[in-house]
N, C-alpha and C positions, 0 to 999 in steps of 0.2 A: 747193766742195771743191777744194783744191789738190792737186797731185801729191805733195807732201812733199819733204823734203830729198833730193837726188840723192846716192846712195851710190857706185853704180857704173854703168857703161854699156858696151854691146858693139854693134858694127855689122858686118854682113857683106853683101856683094853676092851675090845668089842668083839663078840662072838656072833655068828649068824643066828638070827631069831632069838637073841638072848632075852631071858626073862628075869634073870638074877640081877641084883644091884650091880652098877658098873664101877670097876675099880679104877681110881684115878683122880684127877682134880687139878688145881692150879699149880704150875711148876714155878720154882724160884728162878727169876731172871739172873743168869750169871754170864760173864764173858765167854765161857766155854760154850754155853748153850747158844748164845748169839752167833759165835763163830761157826758152830756145827750147822745151824740152820741156814746161815748165809752161804756156807758151801754147798749145801743141798739145793738151795734156791738157785745158785749160779749154774750148777751142773745140770739141773733139770731143765733150764731154759723155759720155765713156766711163763715168763713175761712175754714170750714170743709164741706161745701155744695157741691153738684155735680158740676163737671166742664163742661163748654160748649166751643166750638171753633167757632169763628167768621168765616162766609163763606167768606173767602178772596181767591184771586187768589194767591197761594203761589209762582207762577212763576213770578208774577208782581214785578218790582222793589220797588214800593211803598206799595204794599199789602193794597191798599186803601179799606176802609170800613167805612160807615157813622158814626157808633157808635165809633169804635176804633179810627177813625181820630179825632173826637170831644174829645174823652177822653184824648188822648195824648196832645192835645192843651190846654185843660182845666187844666190838671194836671201839665204841664211844663211851660206854658207861664207865665211870671211874671205879666202880665196884661191881663188875658183871655178876649176875645171878648165875650161880652154877647150874641151876635148873634148866637155863637156856642151853648151856653147853651139853649137859646130860641129854637134853632134848635132841640135839643133833646125833649124839651117840646112839640113842634109841632109833632115830630115823635110819642111821646106818645099818644097825643090826636088822631092822625090818626089811631093808633093801637087799641085804647080802643073801646070797644063795647058800643053802645048806651044805653044799659042797666046798664052800669057802673055808679057809683057815681063819682062826682069830686074827684080828689086825690091831694095830695101834692107831687110833684116831688122834691126831695132834692138830691144835689149833693155835696159831701165833698171830698176835697183833703188832704191826710195825708202823713207824712213821712213813708217810708218803711224801713224794716230792712236793706236792701241793699242801701248804700249811694247814688248810681246813679239811683235808682228807686223811683218811686212814687206810691201811692196808691189812686185810685178813687173809692168812693162808691156811687152807684145810689140807691135810695130808692123810693118807692111810698107807701104813707100812706093814706088810704081811708078816705073820709069824713063821720063822723057819728054825729048824734045828741046826745048832752050830757046836763045834768042838771047842773046848777051852782047855789049853795045855798049861799046866803049872808045875813047878818044881817044889817038892816037899822033902826036905832031908836029903837032898842030892838025887831024889828019884823022880822021874816024870810022872805026872798024874793027869789023866785025860777024863774031862767031864763033858757030858752031853747036855747042853743048855738050850732052852727056847729063847730066841731073840727076835727082835723086830728089824727087818732088813731095809734100811733106808735107800739102797741102791737096787732093789729088787725090780724086775720088769713087771711085777704085778702091783707096784705102788701107783697110787693115783693122787692127783692134787688138783686144787682149785684156787685161784687168786682172784679175790674180790678187792676192788679199790674205789674209793669215792668219798664225797662228803656226806654228812648225816642230814640228808634232805630227800625230797621226792625223786630226785635224779640220781642219788647215790646207790651204788652197788646194784644196778639193774642188770648187769652182765657180769661174766667172769671169764678168765682164761682157764683152760682145763688141760690137764695131762691125764691121759688114759691110754696105756699101751695095749690094752685089750680091746680097744674100740673096733678093731677089724675082725674080731672073733666071728666064726660062722654061727655060733650059738647066740641067738638074739638076746637071751636073758643075761648072758655075760657081757655082751656089747652094750646093753642099755643100762646096766646096773648103776654106773656112776653118774652119767649125764641125765638120763631120763628118770630113774627111779629115785636116786638119792638127791640130786640137785634140782630135779623137777625143771629142767631147761631144754632148750633146743638150740642147735648149732646156728650161728649167725652166718649169713652168706650174702654178699653184694650180688647185684644183677650181673655184673661182669664175672665174678667168680662162678655164679651159678651157671651162666651160659658157657663158660669154658668147660666146666665140669660135665655138663650135659653133652656137649659136642664130643668131648674125649670119651665118654662112656658109649655113646652111639657108634663112633668109629670103631672102638674096641669090640663091641658086640657084632658089628657088621663083619669084622674080620674073623671072629670066632665062629660065626654061623656059615662060613663058606660052604657051599654045597647044599644048604637048607634054603630052598627057594621061598618056602612059606615064611620062615623066620625073617629072612632078608626083606621080603615084601612088607611085612609088619614094621620093621624098622624104617623102611623107606616111607611108608605111610605116616609114621609118627613124625619123621622129619618134615615131610610136607605139611602136615597139620600145625606143627609148632611154628613153622615159618609163617603161616597165615593168621595165627592168633595174635591179637593185640591187646596188651594191657593186663592179660591174665597171669596170675602168679601160679607157678608150677613148682613141685618138688620132684626129685628123682623117683620116689615111690609112686607119686601120682602119675607120672608118664608111664611107668611100667604097668600100673593097673589099668590105665585108660587104653593103651594102645598094644600091649604086648602079651603074648601067651607065655607059658613057662619056657619054651625052647628059646625064645628071644629075651625074655625078661632076666633068665639066669645069668648069661654073660653080661648083660646090661648092668645089673644090680652088682655083679661081682667086680666091676671096675670102679666101684664107688665105696668109700669107707661107710660103715654102718651109720655113724653119727651124722654124716653128710646128707643121708638120704631124705631127711625130714625137712630140711631147710628150704624155704620158699623163696622164689626169685622170679623176676620177669625176664623173659627171653629177649635180649638185645638182638634184633633181627640183623642188622648189618654185620655185627660180630659173628653171630651164628652162621650167616651165609659165607662169611670169610673163612670160618673154621671147618665148615662142611660145605664145599662148593660143588663137588662132582659126584656122580654116580657111575661106576665103571661096569660095563657089561663085556663079557667074553662070549662070542657067538660060535656056534657049532662049527663054522668054517674057519675058525682061527682069527677072525676079525675081532678087534678090541675097540669098543666105543666108550668114550668118556663124555658124559653129558652133564651140564649143569642141572641141579635140581629144579631151578626155575623153568626149564624147558621140557620137563617130563610130564606127559599126559596133559598137555595144553594144545590148543589149536596152532598148527605149524610147527610144533615141536616134536620131540621123541614120543612115539606112542607104543605102549606095550599092550599086546592083545594075547588071548589064549585061544588056540585052535587044537581041537582033539587032544586036550590035556597038555599041550606043549605051549609054553610062553614064547612069544615072538616079538621081535623089536622091529618097528617100522620108522623110517626116517627119510624125508625128501627136503633137502635144503641146498642152497648154492654153496660151492667150495670157494672159501676165501683165501686159504693157505694150504699148501701141500708140502710135506717133508718126506725124505727118504731116511730111514733110521734102521740101525741093526737092532735085533731083538736082545734086551738086556738079559 
């Protein structure tokens, strides 16, 4: 997918918590700029990036949202008001951490594949020091310059696309290579603070993510009976819930203490923790089918979650501070195997 024909572009230098006037404005559309933005678009793969939804009141007639409103106006007005563009620059400055370096905020409007739609790209390119080598009178001269790096791992992007109506630009594709940062303020800066959006996630994707995180946490808490019991309780409760929407954060808060929550949350990207979804029970049971017990005598028992702590199933008790497993069931199949 290409970025589409460039219609207009704007660029501003933005510093964290900036109070001074913003330097920048509308940029002349040239073939060179079109080509440069097209290459950046293609290399970033922003069109296939994760999707976010703007936090708007869907019942409102206008569905007003500061970023969406500005994006629609910039994309569709024949003479966009620079005040709207500078408003986004001010919003970015407010969202930036004081530890951040100045960045180039660039907005470009492109034709979309659908005739009635437009495409708006928002980019931030961080400022970095670069050397510029020139030859003067046969002698090399090296200058230290400040430049904005469009290939930096700290760059961020958002792609908004749609028509100029109630359904247009309600979501965006986002590029944020810092979204996995352990510092929540860094991770939330682009999606939560600036875009005021939350990750989109289908019930299928959410169920798969939840199951993967629970399995990872169970593996990492090996030897911690309390943490593993909490994870097992969470799995059992989630299997029984019907129709309720969960997020990864809500599961951690509701069922897990720090010992279990830390590896559970650590298996999920920061921006994915807020997305709400309904657990698909059949898929969840398929992804998390069994609980495995290793007993003191070397016996290994693998039991379906559906058969744990139910009448006639596997029962776990505690006697004198020791957890014990009890099972009384008919043998249907027997195998002789070597230990792996």
